[in-house]
Structure formats: C-alpha cells, structure tokens
C-alpha positions in Angstrom: -67.8 3.0 -101.6 -69.9 6.0 -102.4 -72.3 7.8 -100.2 -76.0 7.5 -101.3 -78.6 10.1 -100.7 -82.3 10.6 -101.4 -83.1 13.7 -103.4 -86.7 13.1 -104.4 -89.9 11.5 -103.0 -93.3 10.7 -104.5 -96.4 8.8 -103.4 -100.0 7.9 -104.0 -101.8 6.3 -101.1 -105.1 6.4 -99.2 -104.0 9.4 -97.2 -103.2 11.7 -100.1 -102.1 11.7 -103.8 -98.8 13.3 -102.9 -96.0 13.7 -100.3 -97.1 17.0 -98.8 -100.6 15.7 -98.2 -99.4 12.4 -96.8 -97.0 14.0 -94.3 -99.8 16.4 -93.2 -102.1 13.4 -92.6 -99.4 11.6 -90.7 -98.9 14.6 -88.5 -102.6 14.8 -87.8 -102.9 11.1 -87.1 -105.5 10.9 -89.8 -106.8 7.4 -90.8 -107.3 6.6 -94.5 -109.1 3.3 -93.8 -112.8 3.1 -94.7 -115.5 1.2 -96.6 -114.3 -0.4 -99.8 -115.9 0.5 -103.2 -115.6 -2.0 -106.0 -117.6 -4.7 -107.8 -118.9 -7.6 -105.6 -117.6 -6.1 -102.3 -120.8 -7.2 -100.7 -119.6 -10.9 -101.2 -116.6 -10.3 -99.0 -116.4 -10.7 -95.2 -113.8 -8.0 -95.0 -115.2 -4.8 -96.5 -112.7 -2.2 -95.3 -109.4 -1.1 -96.6 -107.1 1.9 -97.3 -108.3 2.5 -100.8 -107.1 5.3 -103.1 -110.4 7.1 -103.9 -111.4 9.8 -106.3 -108.7 8.5 -108.6 -109.2 9.5 -112.3 -106.5 7.9 -114.4 -108.1 9.2 -117.6 -107.2 12.7 -116.6 -103.6 11.8 -115.7 -102.4 9.6 -118.6 -102.7 9.7 -122.3 -105.5 7.4 -123.5 -103.2 5.6 -125.9 -100.9 4.6 -123.0 -103.5 3.9 -120.4 -104.5 0.6 -122.0 -101.0 -0.7 -121.0 -101.2 0.5 -117.4 -102.6 -1.6 -114.6 -103.6 0.4 -111.5 -100.4 -0.5 -109.7 -98.4 0.8 -112.7 -100.4 4.0 -112.6 -99.6 4.6 -109.0 -95.9 3.9 -109.6 -95.7 6.3 -112.6 -97.3 9.1 -110.6 -95.1 8.6 -107.6 -92.0 8.6 -109.9 -93.0 11.8 -111.5 -93.5 13.5 -108.2 -90.1 12.2 -107.0 -88.3 13.5 -110.1 -90.0 16.8 -109.8 -89.0 17.2 -106.1 -85.4 16.2 -107.1 -85.5 19.1 -109.6 -85.0 16.8 -112.6 -86.7 16.9 -116.0 -84.3 14.2 -117.2 -81.6 12.1 -115.5 -78.3 13.9 -115.0 -75.4 12.4 -116.9 -75.3 9.0 -118.6 -78.8 7.4 -118.8 -77.3 4.0 -119.1 -76.2 4.4 -115.5 -79.6 5.1 -114.2 -82.3 2.5 -113.6 -85.5 1.6 -111.7 -86.2 -1.0 -109.1 -89.8 -1.3 -108.0 -91.1 -3.7 -105.5 -94.5 -5.4 -105.8 -96.2 -8.5 -104.4 -99.2 -8.7 -106.7 -98.1 -6.9 -109.8 -101.0 -6.3 -112.1 -103.5 -8.0 -109.7 -106.4 -5.7 -110.9 -105.8 -6.9 -114.4 -105.8 -10.5 -113.3 -109.1 -9.9 -111.5 -110.6 -8.3 -114.6 -109.5 -11.1 -116.9 -110.9 -13.8 -114.6 -114.2 -11.9 -114.3 -114.4 -11.6 -118.1 -113.8 -15.3 -118.7 -115.6 -16.9 -115.8 -118.3 -14.4 -114.7 -119.2 -12.9 -118.1 -118.5 -16.0 -120.2 -116.3 -14.1 -122.7 -113.9 -16.1 -124.8 -111.3 -13.3 -125.1 -109.4 -11.0 -122.7 -107.8 -7.7 -123.4 -104.9 -8.1 -125.8 -102.5 -6.3 -123.4 -103.4 -8.4 -120.4 -100.0 -10.0 -120.1 -98.0 -6.8 -120.3 -100.4 -5.2 -117.9 -100.2 -8.0 -115.3 -96.5 -8.7 -115.3 -94.8 -7.7 -112.1 -92.1 -5.7 -113.9 -94.7 -3.5 -115.6 -94.3 -0.5 -113.2 -90.5 -0.7 -113.3 -90.5 -1.0 -117.1 -92.9 1.9 -117.7 -91.0 4.1 -115.3 -87.8 3.4 -117.2 -89.5 4.3 -120.4 -91.0 7.5 -118.9 -87.5 8.7 -117.9 -85.3 7.0 -120.5 -83.5 4.9 -117.8 -81.2 2.5 -119.6 -79.4 1.0 -116.6 -80.5 -1.9 -114.3 -84.3 -1.9 -114.1 -86.4 -4.7 -112.7 -89.1 -5.8 -110.2 -88.6 -7.2 -106.7 -91.2 -9.5 -105.4 -90.7 -10.4 -101.7 -94.2 -9.8 -100.4 -94.3 -7.2 -97.7 -90.5 -6.5 -97.8 -90.5 -5.8 -101.6 -90.0 -2.1 -101.5 -87.4 -2.2 -98.7 -85.5 -4.7 -100.8 -85.9 -2.5 -103.9 -84.6 0.6 -102.1 -81.8 -1.4 -100.5 -80.6 -3.0 -103.8 -80.7 0.4 -105.5 -78.6 1.8 -102.6 -76.1 -1.0 -103.0 -75.8 -0.5 -106.7 -75.0 3.2 -106.4 -72.7 2.7 -103.4 -70.7 0.1 -105.3 -70.5 2.1 -108.5 -72.7 -0.1 -110.6 -75.1 2.8 -111.1 -75.1 6.6 -110.6 -78.7 6.9 -109.7 -81.9 5.0 -109.4 -85.7 5.4 -109.0 -86.6 2.9 -106.3 -89.7 2.0 -104.2 -92.8 0.0 -104.5 -96.3 -0.1 -106.0 -99.3 -2.2 -105.2 -103.0 -2.5 -105.9 -104.8 -5.6 -104.7 -108.0 -4.0 -103.4 -110.4 -5.9 -105.7 -112.8 -8.8 -105.2 -110.3 -11.5 -106.2 -107.4 -9.9 -104.3 -109.3 -9.5 -101.0 -111.0 -12.9 -101.3 -107.6 -14.5 -101.4 -106.5 -12.6 -98.3 -109.6 -13.5 -96.5 -108.5 -17.1 -96.7 -105.5 -16.3 -94.5 -107.7 -15.2 -91.6 -105.3 -12.3 -90.7 -107.6 -9.5 -91.8 -109.4 -7.2 -89.4 -113.1 -6.4 -90.1 -113.0 -3.1 -88.2 -109.6 -1.5 -88.2 -105.8 -1.7 -87.8 -104.5 -1.4 -84.2 -100.8 -2.2 -84.2 -99.3 -3.2 -80.9 -102.6 -2.8 -79.1 -104.0 -5.5 -76.8 -107.4 -5.4 -78.7 -105.9 -5.7 -82.2 -107.5 -8.3 -84.4 -105.6 -8.2 -87.7 -104.2 -6.2 -90.6 -106.0 -3.9 -93.0 -104.9 -3.9 -96.6 -104.0 -0.7 -98.4 -102.8 0.3 -101.8 -100.6 2.9 -103.5 -97.0 3.6 -104.3 -93.9 5.3 -103.0 -90.9 6.1 -105.2 -87.6 7.8 -104.4 -84.7 9.3 -106.4 -81.5 7.9 -105.1 -78.1 9.2 -106.3 -74.6 9.5 -105.2 -73.8 12.3 -102.6 -71.2 13.8 -105.0 -73.8 13.9 -107.8 -76.4 15.6 -105.6 -73.9 18.1 -104.4 -72.6 18.9 -107.8 -76.0 19.8 -109.1 -77.1 21.7 -106.0 -79.9 19.2 -105.1 -81.7 19.3 -101.8 -80.8 16.2 -99.9 -83.7 14.6 -98.0 -81.6 11.9 -96.3 -78.6 9.7 -96.6 -79.1 5.9 -96.7 -76.5 4.7 -94.3 -77.3 1.0 -93.8 -79.2 -1.9 -95.3 -79.5 -5.6 -94.5 -81.6 -8.5 -95.6 -81.9 -12.1 -94.4 -84.1 -15.1 -94.5 -85.8 -16.9 -91.6 -85.6 -20.2 -93.4 -88.4 -21.3 -91.1 -92.1 -20.9 -91.7 -93.9 -19.6 -94.8 -96.2 -17.3 -92.8 -95.1 -17.2 -89.2 -92.5 -14.5 -88.4 -89.2 -15.2 -86.6 -87.7 -13.1 -83.8 -84.3 -14.3 -84.8 -84.7 -13.3 -88.4 -86.0 -9.9 -87.6 -83.2 -9.3 -85.0 -80.5 -10.5 -87.5 -81.8 -8.0 -90.1 -81.8 -5.1 -87.7 -78.3 -6.0 -86.4 -77.1 -6.4 -90.0 -78.3 -2.9 -91.0 -76.6 -1.4 -87.9 -73.4 -3.2 -88.8 -73.6 -2.0 -92.4 -73.9 1.6 -91.2 -71.2 1.1 -88.6 -73.3 2.4 -85.7 -74.7 1.0 -82.5 -78.4 0.7 -81.6 -78.0 3.6 -79.2 -77.6 5.9 -82.3 -81.1 5.1 -83.7 -83.7 7.8 -82.7 -86.8 6.3 -84.3 -88.0 2.9 -85.6 -90.7 2.7 -88.2 -92.0 -0.7 -87.4 -93.5 -3.3 -89.7 -96.3 -3.4 -87.2 -99.1 -5.1 -89.1 -101.6 -5.4 -86.3 -101.6 -9.1 -86.2 -100.8 -10.9 -82.9 -97.9 -12.9 -84.4 -96.2 -10.0 -86.1 -96.4 -7.4 -83.4 -95.3 -9.6 -80.5 -92.4 -11.1 -82.6 -91.2 -7.7 -83.8 -91.4 -6.2 -80.3 -89.4 -9.1 -78.9 -86.8 -8.6 -81.7 -86.5 -4.9 -81.0 -85.9 -5.5 -77.3 -83.3 -8.2 -78.2 -81.4 -5.8 -80.4 -81.9 -2.6 -78.5 -81.9 -3.9 -74.9 -83.6 -1.7 -72.3 -83.4 1.2 -74.8 -85.9 -0.7 -76.9 -88.6 0.3 -74.3 -88.0 4.0 -74.8 -86.9 4.6 -78.4 -90.0 5.8 -80.3 -91.5 3.0 -82.4 -94.5 3.6 -84.5 -96.5 1.8 -87.2 -98.1 4.0 -89.8 -100.1 1.1 -91.2 -102.9 2.1 -88.9 -103.3 5.2 -91.1 -102.5 4.1 -94.7 -103.1 0.4 -94.4 -100.7 -2.4 -95.2 -99.7 -1.6 -98.8 -98.0 -5.0 -99.1 -95.2 -4.6 -101.7 -95.4 -0.8 -101.5 -95.6 -0.5 -97.7 -91.9 0.1 -96.9 -91.8 2.8 -99.5 -94.9 4.6 -98.2 -93.5 4.2 -94.6 -90.2 5.7 -95.6 -92.0 9.0 -95.9 -92.5 8.9 -92.1 -88.8 8.3 -91.7 -88.0 11.4 -93.9 -90.5 13.4 -91.8 -88.7 12.4 -88.6 -85.3 13.4 -90.1 -86.3 16.7 -91.8 -89.2 18.0 -89.8 -88.5 16.6 -86.4 -92.0 15.0 -86.2 -92.5 11.3 -85.4 -95.7 9.8 -86.9 -98.0 8.2 -84.4 -99.5 4.7 -84.1 -103.2 5.6 -84.2 -106.1 3.6 -82.9 -104.0 2.7 -79.9 -106.1 2.7 -76.7 -105.1 -0.6 -74.9 -101.4 -1.3 -74.6 -100.3 -4.9 -74.9 -98.0 -5.9 -72.1 -96.3 -8.3 -74.5 -95.3 -5.3 -76.6 -93.7 -3.0 -74.1 -92.6 -0.3 -76.6 -93.1 3.4 -76.8 -95.4 3.3 -79.8 -96.1 7.0 -79.9 -99.8 6.4 -79.3 -102.4 8.4 -81.3 -100.6 11.7 -81.4 -97.5 12.8 -83.4 -94.5 13.8 -81.4 -91.7 16.3 -81.9 -88.3 14.8 -81.6 -84.9 15.4 -83.1 -84.0 12.4 -85.1 -80.5 12.0 -86.6 -80.8 8.3 -87.7 -83.9 6.2 -88.2 -84.7 2.6 -89.0 -87.3 1.1 -91.2 -88.4 -2.5 -90.7 -90.0 -4.8 -93.2 -90.6 -8.5 -92.4 -92.5 -10.5 -95.1 -94.4 -13.7 -95.5 -91.9 -16.3 -96.6 -89.5 -15.2 -93.9 -87.8 -12.5 -96.0 -86.6 -9.5 -94.0 -85.2 -6.1 -95.1 -84.2 -3.2 -92.9 -83.0 0.2 -93.9 -81.2 2.9 -92.0 -81.5 6.6 -93.0 -79.6 9.6 -91.5 -79.4 13.3 -91.9 -76.8 14.0 -94.6 
C-alpha cells in the first residue's frame, strides 16, 4: 500500500479565483456571499449566494473550445491548471495511462440545462445549441481535464450531492494507494447559481434569505455557492523523486450510507464515516487537531453533525477546533469538500485555522469550539474533512503533515 500525497492545489470560488486569494480571505474571515446577478433573479425568493463574479471566460479559453464548456467545466479546468502549476508540472510525470481525473459534481452542466430550457420554453425556439449534451453531461469537467493534460488512465465523474468531491478525492487516493494509478487530478466543480437551479433549491425550503450562520442559534438555512477545487495527488515516492513540494499526505478515507432518509441526516451515518476514516488511518480521535465540518447552517445538519462529533470524539469533541467555511464561500454542493480542503491544507501548512464567520449566538445543542468569527493560530498535524450528503451518502477524509 503506497503513501499518497497532495502536491498541487487549485480553486475558483466566490472568495477568490485562486488558492492564494482564497486562503487570504479565509484568514481574514471575509464573506463572499452577496446579491446574485443573473437573468430573472427578481423572480426568486432567495436572492443571495456565493457567486463567482467578474468572471470573463472569453479571456481565459480559446473561442473554439469555449462552446464545449459549461460554467462548471470552466471552473474545473482553471482549478486543474492552477493545481498542476503549483505541483510544478507542465505534463504528467511518467506513463500518462497511469494518470486520470475524478471530478465530483451534483448538477453537472446545470447552467447549460437552464439555458436550453429558457431557449425552448421562454423564447419559443425550436432548436438548442448543438453541443448542449456534451456541455451538460456530468463527466464534462473530468473529460476536458483529461484532454487538457493527456490523462489516459481512470477518469470519470462522481455524483453524490454534497459529498461528491470528498468521494472523488477519496477514490483517487485509494487508486493510487492500491497501485491502480500513479497520480490523479481530483476534486469537484459546480455551478447551479441560475434561475432554474435556485428555483429548484427554493422548493426544499432549506435556503437562508439573509446569510449562512453554521452552528449558531439564529441560523436559518444554507446559502449556495459555486466554484471548483482540484488537487494533484500522487504517490509519496513519485513526489520525492521529482523534488515536489508536498502539501499534505492523505492518511485516511471512509464512506458509508445512512440507508435512511433521502434528505434528513443521520448521526449514526456521520459517526460511522468519521470512525471509518480514523480506522483507515490507524489513529485515534485524540490525534485529530482540527475538523472542517460539513456545517451547512441548517438546523438538521448542524445538530446532527455536532452530535456525531461528540459521539466519536467524546469530551474532546467540545474542545477540538471545528469550523465551517461555508459561511464564507457558500455551500458549493458537489465542489464543497474540495474548496474546504484548502482550509485543511492551511491548517497543516500555515498553522492557521479558518473561522466560522457570522457566529454571534452559540447554539447549546451544538456545544463545539467553532472558532467563531476570527481565524486562530494552532499547530495541526492531522485534520479531518467531513461531507454528509442528501441521500445519506457520507465521505470523510483525513490529511496529515507528510
């Protein structure tokens, strides 16, 4: 079983179009949530989100290729390019048939779907763009990333709602560890901030009209975001051989199903996933220095996750730092675990734990140290990243200093 490390990271999200800017925003406790800007937003009840603004794809991609790229694919491609650049790679080292891409997404080309429906039903057109299908398919980002970098190994999409990118990173980790692959680009990409996407989410009645306040007594729902996070994963031996800077080692991963309710979370399922990751890493809960919580800002999720953390960590669950960065970059759905993994890397490499912003009224049902409002210096050797999705699908990662 080979050791697996992270050697590159890339992102596009509402906080910044890159990793450096995102980490700076997290340290400052900056919030990327604001008024949404797109067609028919005035017809929505929920008009806020963590939207990537001032985004000019025409300046970033060749015109001939852009017609194939949905917004989520654009985000994924840019994050992958940054990750490869940070890893010091202009091409994959070694055999390209042993490198692949796994990208998580819940909505795939949702913007393309929205545009097609608008053309047919609102504008009474009888045709849609000829590339509508290749733009909307969920594997589009993974496919284009594989084409961008000549990755001929296992490449596919993972669609497990809010756990998609944790599943993608975890599966890539398992493939490299087992010897199935030598390296992978893994993460998530999402863009559902459009009229159709938000109208569907409004129906769930889990959205906040005024802000995301995870674990706070006055929280009233989640706020959707968009963006991507992509990482270069490779074997420890490969990274050492080429003199790469190692950002972290992935030391544990577990996934499980609640097999319960399609939308209500389960304390048992969350606890089993956390315990499974600890067992996979061969460590105890006492060796985890920081937990990046799923922390959506809904009553059901936050209380269930808090209870699961206390079940797994015991009394230490009340003192280990636990923060939700969704209050800053929004809930990026299929990309959220990937964007949040940046906070985990920051804790490991810079000794800074990202805060849970907008936290002014503690919830007695969530008796956790949520690192309220202000980033905190702390030496972290091992960190945990939680993702618990609709459908009862859970994925937990453990990362450590290499």
